[in-house]
C-alpha positions, -999 to +999 in steps of 0.1 A: +151+198-154+116+188-160+097+157-147+065+145-165+038+128-144+026+100-166+006+082-140-007+095-107-032+069-094-027+041-070-038+005-072-056+007-106-062+033-133-094+052-137-109+075-164-086+104-154-054+087-141-030+058-148-009+042-121+025+053-110+050+065-136+072+096-137+097+105-164+126+130-168+129+128-206+162+146-211+179+122-187+161+091-198+151+085-162+118+068-153+105+064-117+082+034-115+065+016-144+028+014-137+001+016-164+012+051-172+044+036-187+028+034-221+031+072-223+069+070-221+069+064-259+059+100-266+088+114-246+119+093-254+149+115-261+178+094-251+195+062-264+192+046-230+164+045-205+169+041-167+139+027-149+140+028-111+114+006-093+103+017-059+088-018-055+069-044-076+033-042-066+016-044-099+005-007-100+042+001-101+057-025-125+031-039-148+039-012-174+072-030-181+052-055-201+042-027-225+078-024-237+073-038-272+050-009-282+068+017-261+101+010-279+087+003-313+107+023-340+125+042-312+163+045-312+167+031-277+198+010-275+195-002-239+169-003-211+182-006-175+158-016-148+170-009-112+155-024-080+161-046-050+172-082-058+139-099-047+118-073-066+137-078-099+135-116-095+097-113-090+094-093-122+116-116-143+100-149-131+064-138-125+055-108-146+075-122-175+066-158-169+061-176-202+026-184-190+018-147-187+040-130-214+053-144-247+085-125-252+110-118-224+125-084-226+162-077-233+165-054-202+197-049-182+186-058-147+206-038-121+203-049-085+206-021-059+210-028-022+182-011-003+202-009+029+229+013+012+208+044+006+236+069-001+252+052-030+250+073-062+246+061-097+261+078-127+233+092-149+231+113-180+237+150-176+261+143-146+232+136-123+231+115-091+205+093-076+203+079-041+177+058-024+164+049+010+141+021+024+105+029+031+081+012+054+055-006+032+041-042+031+068-061+012+091-030+014+096-001-009+123+025-019+123+062-020+145+081-045+164+114-046+178+128-078+202+158-080+216+178-109+239+207-102+220+227-075+185+212-081+170+182-064+139+160-066+126+134-041+101+107-049+083+090-020+056+066-027+038+037-009+047+045+026+029+060+057+039+096+062+053+102+097+076+130+108+096+104+128+102+082+097+138+077+086+131+091+051+123+126+064+161+133+067+166+118+032+143+143+016+154+173+036+154+205+016+146+189-017+135+215-042+106+193-053+090+164-034+066+141-051+048+122-023+020+098-022-013+107-006-036+077-011-062+086+015-080+116+029-077+125+065-098+102+087-084+071+072-052+069+093-058+034+106-063+021+070-033+040+058-011+025+085-024-010+077-019-007+040+013+013+040-001+045+026-005+082+036-032+107+046-030+144+037-022+160+071+007+137+079+022+144+045+019+181+053+038+176+085+065+157+067+070+185+042+073+210+069+097+189+090+119+183+059+117+219+047+111+209+011+106+236-014+074+223-031+053+192-028+031+176-054+010+148-042+002+117-062-008+080-059-045+088-051-072+063-043-087+057-078-122+055-063-120+092-053-114+125-071-086+142-052-096+177-064-128+174-045-119+149-018-087+166-005-090+199+012-055+215+007-066+247+025-069+226+057-032+221+058-019+254+044-009+266+079+012+234+083+028+235+048+017+261+021+033+248-011+010+218-020-003+209-054-024+180-066-006+160-093-024+152-125-015+129-154+004+148-181+015+175-156+051+187-163+071+201-134+104+220-134+129+216-106 
């Protein structure tokens, strides 16, 4: 399986990165729909798309409003959008308010209960997805996808902590995509805003014994390649990589 990183910034896009959007083209699965969602068009391979929203802060959902161009002349029969009930209601009534958007989408809105984190959903290619609640202002969800003997976990918009409940949820995932909005030294700000710094993410990876970790959801005001010192955490967890828009990862 291959996941494409279509947006790896947090809060707002910059010259190098769009906001959160990840896609597994051969399964028609999309994780979050930030501004990077416009790139989905280039990778559509399936008659159905399954969009899973971690939450509905605008940098994770505004791309849903790009759907007219994304789907134009594409053979997509149905688009399913999954999320907690209050999050989907916010998207339907606010993002697609007739005062903000002229044409409501014909999506299938699928409510998932964030408290039931081990319920699987049938996906193309006999896959399985589960979810867990994350600590974040307004709440968020983390996702885990499994096909055969491969697994991927996606954790965004939360404060990394080895004592967090989600650490058990991501245990031994082959690939972890984890947010890292801030550099070390900003722990108080990370805690207040529900985001993560580099060293705590490294400790989470080590505690969960994940195979590889690619970090995303960077502060758009900084360049992670120069701001983040991965060598400083190699002794904690060695298999770190900085995610970039257009990066394709096999798991």
